[in-house]
VOMAR-755644 format. One line per 4 residues: for each residue x, y, z of N, C-alpha, C. Coordinates in Angstrom, 1 decimal, decimal comma. Layout:
REM VOMAR-755644
X Y Z X Y Z X Y Z  ...
//
This chain:
REM VOMAR-755644
26,8 -37,8 -1,0 27,1 -36,7 -2,1 28,6 -36,5 -2,5  29,2 -36,7 -3,6 30,5 -36,1 -3,5 30,6 -34,9 -3,8  31,7 -34,1 -3,8 32,0 -32,8 -3,2 31,7 -32,4 -4,7  32,4 -32,5 -5,8 31,8 -31,9 -7,0 30,1 -31,7 -7,0
29,6 -32,9 -6,7 28,1 -32,6 -6,6 27,5 -31,8 -5,9  28,2 -31,3 -4,7 27,5 -30,2 -4,0 28,2 -28,7 -4,5  29,1 -29,0 -4,9 29,8 -27,6 -5,7 29,0 -27,4 -7,0  28,6 -28,1 -7,5 27,9 -27,9 -8,8 26,5 -27,6 -8,5
26,0 -26,6 -9,6 24,8 -25,2 -9,7 23,6 -26,6 -9,4  22,1 -26,4 -8,7 21,3 -27,0 -8,7 20,7 -26,9 -10,0  20,8 -25,8 -10,6 20,3 -25,8 -12,6 21,2 -24,9 -13,1  21,2 -25,4 -14,2 22,4 -25,2 -15,3 21,9 -25,1 -16,7
22,0 -23,9 -17,2 21,2 -23,9 -18,9 22,4 -23,4 -19,8  22,8 -24,3 -20,8 23,6 -23,2 -21,5 23,2 -23,2 -22,5  23,7 -22,4 -23,3 23,1 -22,1 -24,7 21,7 -22,6 -25,5  20,6 -22,0 -24,6 19,5 -23,0 -24,5 18,7 -21,7 -25,3
18,1 -22,5 -26,3 16,8 -21,8 -27,6 16,1 -22,8 -27,7  14,7 -21,9 -27,4 13,9 -22,3 -27,6 12,8 -21,6 -28,6  12,2 -22,6 -29,9 11,2 -22,1 -30,3 9,9 -22,5 -30,7  9,0 -21,5 -30,5 7,2 -21,8 -30,4 6,5 -21,7 -31,8
6,4 -22,9 -32,4 5,8 -23,0 -33,7 7,0 -22,3 -34,5  6,5 -20,9 -35,3 7,6 -20,2 -36,2 8,4 -19,2 -35,0  8,3 -18,9 -33,9 8,7 -17,8 -33,5 9,6 -18,4 -32,5  10,9 -17,7 -32,3 12,4 -18,1 -31,9 12,5 -17,3 -30,5
12,4 -17,7 -29,2 11,9 -17,3 -28,2 12,7 -16,5 -27,6  13,5 -18,0 -27,4 15,1 -17,8 -26,4 16,0 -18,1 -27,3  17,0 -17,4 -27,3 18,1 -17,3 -27,7 19,6 -17,5 -27,1  20,3 -18,4 -27,3 21,6 -19,0 -26,3 21,5 -18,7 -25,0
20,5 -19,0 -24,1 20,1 -18,3 -22,9 21,5 -19,5 -22,0  22,0 -18,5 -21,1 23,1 -19,1 -20,2 23,0 -18,5 -18,9  22,7 -19,3 -17,9 22,7 -18,7 -16,5 22,8 -20,3 -15,4  23,0 -19,6 -14,1 23,6 -21,1 -13,2 22,3 -20,5 -11,9
21,6 -21,8 -11,1 21,4 -21,4 -10,2 21,7 -22,0 -9,1  22,7 -21,5 -8,0 23,7 -22,0 -7,6 22,7 -23,2 -6,0  23,2 -24,2 -6,1 22,3 -24,8 -4,8 22,1 -24,1 -3,5  20,7 -24,0 -3,0 20,5 -23,8 -2,0 20,2 -22,0 -2,1
20,1 -21,2 -3,3 20,3 -20,0 -3,3 18,4 -19,7 -3,9  18,2 -18,1 -3,4 16,9 -17,6 -4,0 17,5 -16,9 -5,4  17,1 -17,0 -6,4 17,5 -16,6 -7,6 16,6 -15,8 -8,3  16,3 -14,5 -8,5 15,3 -13,9 -9,4 15,8 -13,8 -10,8
14,5 -14,1 -11,7 15,1 -14,2 -13,1 13,9 -12,9 -13,5  14,5 -12,0 -13,6 14,1 -10,3 -14,0 13,8 -10,0 -15,6  13,1 -9,1 -16,1 12,9 -8,5 -17,1 11,7 -7,8 -17,6  11,9 -7,3 -18,8 10,2 -6,7 -19,2 9,6 -7,6 -19,6
8,6 -7,4 -19,8 7,5 -8,0 -20,4 7,5 -8,4 -21,8  7,3 -9,7 -22,2 8,0 -10,3 -23,0 9,3 -10,6 -23,3  10,1 -10,3 -22,3 11,4 -10,8 -22,4 11,6 -12,5 -22,9  11,0 -13,2 -22,3 11,1 -14,9 -22,6 11,2 -15,4 -21,0
11,0 -14,9 -20,0 11,3 -15,7 -18,5 10,2 -16,8 -18,4  9,1 -16,3 -18,6 8,2 -17,7 -18,6 8,1 -19,0 -19,4  9,0 -18,2 -20,9 9,4 -19,3 -21,5 10,3 -20,0 -21,3  11,2 -19,6 -20,5 12,4 -20,0 -19,6 11,7 -21,0 -18,7
11,1 -20,5 -17,6 10,5 -21,4 -17,0 10,1 -22,5 -17,7  9,1 -22,5 -18,8 8,2 -23,7 -19,0 9,5 -24,6 -19,9  10,1 -23,9 -20,1 11,8 -25,1 -20,6 11,9 -26,1 -20,0  12,9 -25,2 -18,7 13,3 -26,3 -17,5 12,3 -27,2 -17,2
10,9 -27,0 -17,3 9,8 -27,7 -16,7 9,3 -28,7 -18,2  9,9 -28,6 -18,9 9,5 -29,8 -19,9 8,3 -29,5 -20,9  7,5 -28,2 -20,5 6,4 -28,1 -21,0 6,8 -27,8 -22,5  7,9 -27,3 -23,1 8,2 -27,0 -23,9 9,4 -27,2 -24,1
10,1 -27,9 -25,4 11,6 -28,5 -25,0 11,9 -27,5 -25,8  13,4 -27,4 -25,4 14,7 -26,2 -26,0 15,0 -27,3 -27,8  15,1 -26,3 -28,2 15,4 -26,6 -29,8 17,0 -26,8 -30,4  18,0 -26,0 -29,0 19,5 -26,3 -28,7 19,6 -26,1 -27,4
20,7 -26,6 -27,3 21,3 -26,3 -25,8 21,4 -27,1 -24,9  21,8 -27,1 -23,5 21,3 -28,0 -22,6 21,3 -27,4 -21,3  20,0 -28,3 -20,7 19,7 -27,9 -19,0 20,2 -29,1 -18,1  20,3 -28,8 -17,0 20,7 -29,8 -16,5 20,3 -29,4 -14,7
19,8 -30,7 -14,2 19,4 -30,5 -12,4 19,7 -31,3 -11,8  20,5 -30,7 -10,8 21,5 -31,1 -10,1 22,3 -32,4 -10,7  23,1 -31,6 -11,8 23,8 -32,5 -12,4 23,4 -33,4 -13,6  21,7 -33,6 -13,8 21,3 -34,6 -14,4 20,7 -33,6 -15,9
21,0 -34,2 -16,9 20,6 -33,5 -18,4 19,3 -34,0 -18,5  18,6 -33,0 -18,4 16,9 -32,9 -18,6 16,6 -32,5 -19,9  17,5 -31,8 -20,7 17,6 -31,3 -22,0 15,9 -31,6 -22,7  15,9 -32,9 -22,8 15,0 -33,6 -23,6 13,8 -34,5 -22,7
13,8 -34,2 -21,6 13,0 -34,9 -20,7 11,2 -34,3 -20,8  10,4 -35,2 -20,6 9,2 -34,6 -20,2 8,8 -34,6 -19,2  7,7 -33,4 -18,4 7,6 -32,9 -17,4 7,6 -34,3 -16,5  6,9 -35,2 -16,2 6,8 -35,9 -15,1 8,0 -36,5 -14,9
8,9 -36,8 -15,8 10,4 -37,0 -15,3 10,8 -36,0 -15,2  10,6 -34,6 -15,2 11,5 -33,5 -14,5 10,8 -33,5 -12,9  9,6 -33,4 -12,6 9,0 -33,6 -11,5 9,3 -34,5 -10,8  9,7 -36,1 -11,3 10,4 -37,2 -10,7 11,5 -36,1 -10,0
12,6 -35,8 -10,1 13,8 -35,3 -10,0 13,7 -34,1 -9,0  12,5 -34,3 -8,7 12,6 -33,0 -7,3 12,0 -31,3 -7,7  11,5 -31,2 -8,8 11,5 -30,2 -9,4 10,1 -29,8 -9,4  9,4 -28,6 -8,9 7,9 -28,5 -8,6 8,0 -26,8 -9,8
6,8 -26,7 -10,1 6,8 -25,4 -10,7 5,1 -24,8 -10,6  5,2 -23,6 -10,0 4,1 -22,7 -9,8 4,0 -21,6 -11,1  2,8 -21,8 -12,1 2,8 -21,3 -13,0 2,0 -19,8 -12,5  2,2 -18,9 -13,6 1,6 -17,4 -13,5 0,2 -17,6 -13,5
-0,8 -18,6 -14,1 -2,0 -19,1 -13,7 -2,5 -19,8 -12,7  -1,6 -20,3 -11,8 -1,7 -20,8 -10,4 -1,8 -22,1 -10,8  -2,7 -22,2 -11,8 -2,7 -24,3 -12,1 -3,5 -24,7 -10,9  -4,6 -24,1 -10,0 -5,1 -24,8 -9,1 -6,3 -25,3 -9,6
-7,1 -26,8 -9,2 -8,5 -26,7 -9,8 -9,6 -26,5 -8,5  -9,9 -25,6 -9,3 -11,1 -24,8 -8,6 -12,2 -26,1 -8,5  -12,5 -26,7 -8,9 -14,0 -27,4 -8,6 -13,6 -28,5 -7,5  -12,1 -28,7 -6,5 -12,0 -29,6 -5,9 -11,4 -28,6 -4,6
-11,5 -29,1 -3,5 -11,1 -28,4 -2,3 -10,1 -28,2 -1,8  -9,4 -27,3 -0,8 -7,9 -27,0 -0,8 -7,2 -28,3 -0,6  -8,2 -28,9 0,2 -7,4 -30,5 0,7 -7,2 -31,3 -0,6  -8,2 -31,3 -1,2 -7,8 -32,5 -2,3 -7,0 -31,8 -3,5
-7,0 -30,6 -3,4 -5,6 -30,1 -4,3 -4,4 -30,6 -3,9  -4,3 -30,1 -2,5 -3,0 -30,8 -2,1 -2,6 -32,5 -1,8  -3,8 -33,2 -2,1 -3,8 -34,9 -2,2 -3,1 -35,0 -3,1  -3,9 -34,1 -4,6 -3,4 -34,7 -6,0 -1,7 -34,3 -5,9
-1,1 -33,4 -5,4 0,4 -33,0 -5,0 1,1 -34,1 -4,0  0,4 -34,7 -3,4 1,6 -35,8 -2,8 1,4 -36,7 -3,2  2,7 -37,3 -2,6 3,1 -39,0 -3,4 2,1 -40,1 -2,7  1,9 -39,7 -1,0 1,1 -40,8 0,0 -0,6 -40,3 -0,3
-1,4 -41,1 0,4 -2,8 -40,9 0,3 -2,7 -39,8 1,0  -1,8 -39,4 2,1 -2,1 -38,1 2,9 -1,1 -37,6 3,2  -0,8 -36,1 3,0 0,1 -35,3 3,4 0,9 -35,6 4,6  2,1 -35,8 4,7 3,0 -36,0 5,9 2,5 -34,8 6,7
2,1 -35,3 8,1 1,6 -34,5 8,9 2,1 -33,4 9,6  3,6 -33,8 9,8 4,6 -32,7 10,1 4,6 -31,5 9,0  4,8 -32,1 7,8 5,1 -30,7 6,6 3,8 -30,1 6,4  2,9 -30,9 6,8 1,2 -30,4 6,8 1,3 -29,0 7,7
1,6 -29,1 8,9 1,7 -28,5 10,0 3,0 -27,0 9,6  4,1 -27,5 8,9 4,9 -26,5 8,4 4,1 -25,5 7,7  3,2 -26,4 6,6 2,7 -25,6 5,6 1,4 -24,7 6,1  0,8 -25,2 7,2 0,0 -24,2 7,8 0,4 -23,1 8,7
1,7 -23,2 9,2 2,7 -21,8 9,8 2,9 -21,0 8,7  3,2 -21,7 7,0 3,8 -20,3 6,1 2,5 -19,8 5,4  1,1 -20,5 5,9 0,0 -19,8 5,1 -1,5 -20,3 5,7  -1,6 -19,9 6,8 -2,7 -20,1 7,5 -4,0 -20,3 6,9
-4,1 -19,6 5,9 -5,4 -19,4 5,5 -5,6 -21,0 4,5  -4,4 -21,8 4,4 -4,9 -23,2 3,6 -5,4 -24,0 4,9  -5,3 -23,8 6,3 -5,8 -24,5 7,3 -7,2 -23,9 7,4  -7,3 -22,6 7,5 -9,2 -22,0 7,8 -9,7 -22,8 6,5
-9,5 -22,8 5,2 -10,2 -23,1 4,2 -9,8 -24,5 4,0  -9,5 -25,5 4,4 -9,2 -26,5 4,3 -10,2 -27,5 3,4  -11,7 -27,2 3,5 -12,6 -27,8 3,2 -13,6 -26,9 1,9  -12,7 -26,0 1,7 -13,6 -25,3 0,7 -13,2 -25,5 -0,3
-13,9 -25,2 -1,5 -13,7 -25,1 -2,6 -12,4 -24,2 -3,1  -11,4 -24,8 -3,8 -10,4 -23,7 -4,7 -10,9 -22,6 -4,9  -11,9 -23,0 -5,7 -12,5 -22,1 -7,0 -12,9 -20,5 -6,3  -13,4 -20,7 -4,9 -14,3 -19,9 -3,8 -13,1 -19,1 -3,2
-11,8 -19,1 -3,4 -10,9 -18,7 -2,5 -10,4 -17,3 -3,0  -10,4 -16,2 -2,5 -9,4 -15,2 -2,9 -8,3 -15,6 -3,6  -8,0 -14,4 -4,6 -6,6 -14,3 -5,6 -5,3 -14,5 -4,7  -5,2 -13,9 -3,4 -3,9 -14,3 -2,6 -4,0 -15,4 -2,2
-5,2 -16,4 -1,6 -5,5 -17,4 -1,0 -5,2 -18,6 -2,0  -5,7 -18,3 -3,4 -5,3 -19,3 -4,4 -3,7 -19,8 -5,4  -3,1 -18,0 -4,6 -1,6 -18,3 -4,7 -1,0 -19,0 -4,1  -1,5 -19,1 -2,6 -1,0 -19,7 -1,5 -1,1 -21,0 -1,5
-2,4 -21,8 -2,4 -2,5 -22,9 -2,3 -1,7 -23,2 -3,6  -1,4 -22,4 -4,4 -0,7 -23,3 -5,8 0,7 -23,1 -5,0  1,4 -22,4 -4,1 2,8 -22,2 -3,5 2,7 -23,6 -2,6  1,5 -23,7 -1,9 1,7 -25,0 -0,5 1,5 -26,5 -1,8
0,8 -26,4 -2,7 0,5 -27,4 -3,6 1,8 -27,8 -4,1  2,9 -27,1 -4,3 4,6 -26,9 -4,9 5,2 -27,8 -4,3  5,0 -27,4 -2,6 5,9 -28,3 -1,4 5,1 -28,9 -0,8  4,3 -29,4 -0,7 3,4 -30,3 0,0 4,6 -31,4 0,3
5,1 -31,9 -0,9 6,3 -32,9 -0,9 8,1 -32,0 -0,7  9,0 -32,5 -0,2 10,5 -31,5 -0,1 10,6 -31,6 -1,4  11,0 -30,7 -2,0 11,9 -30,6 -3,3 13,2 -29,8 -3,7  14,0 -30,3 -4,3 15,3 -30,0 -4,7 14,9 -28,2 -5,3
13,9 -28,3 -6,1 13,9 -27,0 -7,0 12,8 -26,2 -7,4  12,5 -25,1 -6,8 11,1 -24,7 -6,9 11,3 -23,5 -7,8  10,6 -23,6 -9,1 10,5 -22,9 -10,1 8,8 -21,8 -10,1  8,9 -20,7 -9,5 7,9 -19,7 -9,6 7,9 -18,7 -10,3
6,2 -18,7 -11,0 6,0 -17,3 -12,1 5,5 -16,3 -11,6  6,2 -15,1 -11,0 5,3 -14,2 -10,7 4,4 -14,4 -9,7  4,8 -14,4 -8,1 4,1 -15,0 -7,5 3,1 -14,0 -6,6  3,8 -12,8 -6,9 2,7 -11,5 -6,3 1,9 -10,9 -7,5
1,7 -11,2 -8,7 0,8 -10,4 -9,6 -0,6 -10,2 -9,1  -1,1 -9,1 -9,2 -2,5 -9,0 -8,5 -2,8 -9,2 -7,1  -1,8 -9,3 -6,3 -1,8 -9,5 -5,0 -2,0 -8,1 -4,1  -2,8 -7,5 -3,4 -2,5 -6,6 -2,3 -1,5 -6,8 -1,5
-0,8 -5,4 -1,1 0,3 -5,4 -0,1 0,5 -6,2 1,4  -0,7 -6,1 1,6 -0,7 -7,1 2,9 -0,5 -8,0 2,7  -1,1 -8,9 1,4 -0,7 -10,4 1,1 0,4 -10,8 0,1  1,4 -9,4 -0,1 2,5 -10,0 -0,9 3,6 -9,9 0,3
3,1 -8,8 1,6 4,1 -8,9 3,1 4,0 -10,4 3,6  3,1 -11,4 3,4 2,6 -12,7 3,9 3,9 -13,6 3,0  3,7 -13,1 1,9 4,6 -14,2 0,9 5,8 -13,9 0,9  6,4 -12,7 1,1 7,7 -12,2 1,9 8,0 -13,0 3,0
7,8 -13,2 3,9 7,9 -13,9 5,1 7,6 -15,5 4,5  6,6 -16,2 4,2 6,7 -17,5 3,7 7,9 -18,0 2,6  8,5 -16,9 1,8 9,6 -17,2 0,8 10,7 -17,1 1,5  10,9 -16,6 2,8 12,3 -16,1 3,8 12,0 -17,7 4,6
11,3 -18,2 4,9 11,1 -19,5 5,5 11,4 -20,6 4,5  10,8 -20,7 3,5 11,2 -21,5 2,5 12,9 -21,5 2,1  13,6 -20,0 2,3 14,9 -19,9 2,5 15,7 -20,7 2,7  15,2 -20,9 4,3 15,7 -21,7 5,2 16,0 -23,3 5,1
14,9 -24,1 4,2 15,3 -25,1 4,2 16,1 -25,4 3,0  16,3 -26,9 2,6 17,3 -27,1 1,2 16,9 -26,8 -0,2  15,7 -25,9 -0,3 15,0 -26,0 -1,4 15,5 -25,0 -2,2  16,0 -25,5 -3,5 16,8 -24,2 -4,3 15,6 -23,2 -5,2
15,5 -22,0 -5,4 14,3 -21,6 -5,4 14,4 -20,5 -6,9  13,9 -20,6 -8,0 13,8 -19,6 -9,0 12,5 -19,0 -9,4  12,8 -17,8 -9,0 11,6 -17,1 -9,0 11,5 -15,5 -10,0  10,0 -15,9 -11,2 10,1 -14,6 -12,1 9,6 -13,6 -11,4
9,7 -12,3 -11,6 8,8 -11,4 -10,5 9,0 -10,0 -11,5  7,8 -9,2 -11,0 7,9 -7,9 -11,2 7,7 -6,8 -10,6  7,4 -7,4 -9,2 7,3 -6,5 -8,2 9,2 -6,0 -7,6  9,6 -5,4 -8,0 11,0 -5,2 -7,3 11,4 -5,2 -6,3
10,4 -4,8 -5,4 10,8 -4,4 -3,9 10,7 -5,9 -3,3  9,9 -6,7 -3,8 9,8 -8,5 -3,7 11,1 -9,0 -3,9  11,2 -8,9 -5,0 12,8 -9,4 -5,5 13,8 -8,5 -4,6  13,9 -7,5 -4,7 14,8 -7,0 -3,6 15,1 -7,7 -2,3
13,9 -7,6 -1,7 14,1 -8,2 -0,4 14,4 -9,6 0,0  14,3 -10,6 -1,3 14,3 -12,2 -1,4 15,4 -12,3 -1,8  16,0 -11,9 -3,1 16,7 -12,6 -3,8 18,2 -12,4 -3,2  19,0 -13,7 -3,8 20,2 -13,4 -3,4 20,9 -13,2 -4,6
20,6 -13,9 -6,0 21,1 -14,0 -6,9 20,0 -13,3 -8,0  20,5 -12,7 -9,1 19,7 -12,1 -10,0 20,3 -12,7 -11,2  19,3 -12,7 -12,4 19,5 -12,9 -13,5 18,4 -11,8 -14,4  19,2 -11,1 -15,6 17,9 -10,2 -16,4 18,2 -10,6 -17,3
16,9 -11,1 -18,4 16,6 -11,2 -19,4 16,0 -9,9 -20,5  16,4 -10,3 -21,7 15,9 -9,1 -22,7 15,7 -10,0 -24,1  14,7 -10,0 -24,7 14,5 -10,1 -25,9 15,2 -11,7 -25,7  15,2 -12,5 -24,8 15,3 -13,6 -25,2 16,7 -14,3 -25,0
17,2 -12,9 -24,2 18,8 -13,3 -24,0 19,1 -13,4 -22,7  20,1 -13,7 -21,5 20,5 -13,0 -20,6 21,7 -12,2 -20,7  21,5 -10,9 -20,0 21,8 -9,7 -20,2 22,9 -9,5 -19,3  22,6 -10,1 -17,9 23,1 -9,9 -16,8 22,6 -10,7 -15,6
24,0 -11,2 -14,8 23,6 -11,8 -13,8 24,9 -11,7 -12,8  24,4 -11,4 -11,6 25,0 -11,0 -10,4 24,3 -11,1 -9,1  24,9 -10,8 -8,0 24,1 -10,5 -6,6 23,5 -9,5 -6,6  22,0 -9,8 -6,2 20,6 -8,6 -6,4 21,1 -7,8 -5,4
22,0 -7,9 -4,2 22,5 -6,4 -3,8 23,4 -5,5 -4,6  23,7 -6,0 -5,4 24,3 -5,1 -6,2 23,8 -4,5 -7,2  22,9 -5,2 -7,7 21,8 -4,7 -8,6 21,0 -3,6 -7,9  20,5 -3,8 -6,8 19,8 -2,8 -5,8 20,4 -1,5 -5,7
21,8 -1,6 -5,4 22,6 -0,4 -5,2 22,7 0,1 -6,0  22,6 -0,1 -7,7 23,3 0,5 -8,8 22,0 1,0 -9,4  21,5 2,5 -9,7 20,3 2,8 -10,1 20,3 2,7 -11,7  22,0 2,8 -11,8 22,2 3,6 -13,5 22,2 2,0 -14,3
22,8 1,0 -13,4 22,6 -0,2 -14,3 20,7 -0,7 -14,1  20,1 -0,4 -13,2 18,8 -1,0 -13,3 18,0 -0,2 -14,3  18,2 1,1 -14,9 17,4 2,0 -15,5 18,1 1,0 -16,9  19,4 1,1 -17,1 19,9 0,3 -18,2 19,2 -1,0 -18,3
18,9 -2,0 -17,5 18,8 -3,3 -17,7 17,1 -3,5 -17,9  16,1 -2,5 -17,0 15,2 -2,5 -16,6 14,1 -1,8 -17,1  14,8 -0,7 -17,5 13,9 0,5 -17,7 13,4 1,4 -17,1  13,9 1,3 -16,0 13,4 2,0 -14,5 14,3 1,5 -13,1
14,2 2,5 -12,3 15,0 2,2 -11,3 14,4 1,5 -10,4  14,7 0,5 -9,2 14,4 0,5 -8,5 13,5 1,0 -7,5  14,1 2,6 -7,5 13,7 3,2 -6,3 12,3 3,9 -6,8  12,0 4,1 -7,8 10,9 3,9 -8,5 9,7 3,4 -8,2
9,8 2,3 -7,4 9,0 1,3 -7,1 9,0 1,1 -5,2  9,4 2,1 -4,7 9,7 2,0 -3,4 8,1 2,2 -2,9
//
């Protein structure tokens, strides 16, 4: 890899606009996700965060601007082509196949007939419930277990970029704690991660960097530590301070 490629961000959005039918959702979105970082995409409900992830993944196409992953332009790429570049997406609804077993859900996401044994053992370490319920129907899992399965499926193969939409939504505090530890382990790999999240304690504990959206615009980018230390900035950008979510 050339030095220029190593220094380039894993993900770059430049002046990205997205229309859905007659609605203009993203308005000139600009931000970068550095290689190897965990970046939190924050903002109030309806700010455009999910639309941003879906546009990156090619589920909706940008009407203007450019999106690059690992230096390659994916602005007009279809979702399978984006995935082939090593990008995985965990949607807010998790997208698991309820009528298939945990094993079958993972097999669908693996390139080989069986997932790599070493990789699978690593996933079992992250999410022991995956091993416990290996042959259970995914639809019978708890909400937290389904979320673990959704993330496990996204990382059953090594990925360059992982997009995750609200991984803690609706989860009990104990499960959120397990999720924090799993993401810390993911941060030790070479995977670059972009997470949309509403749980600000979760965001603060994991985020290296943060981008804040409001009404389809990026209104702030910077270090997560700096935002976490500035209650006035939190209130201005998010409507309340993180201290209110202790």
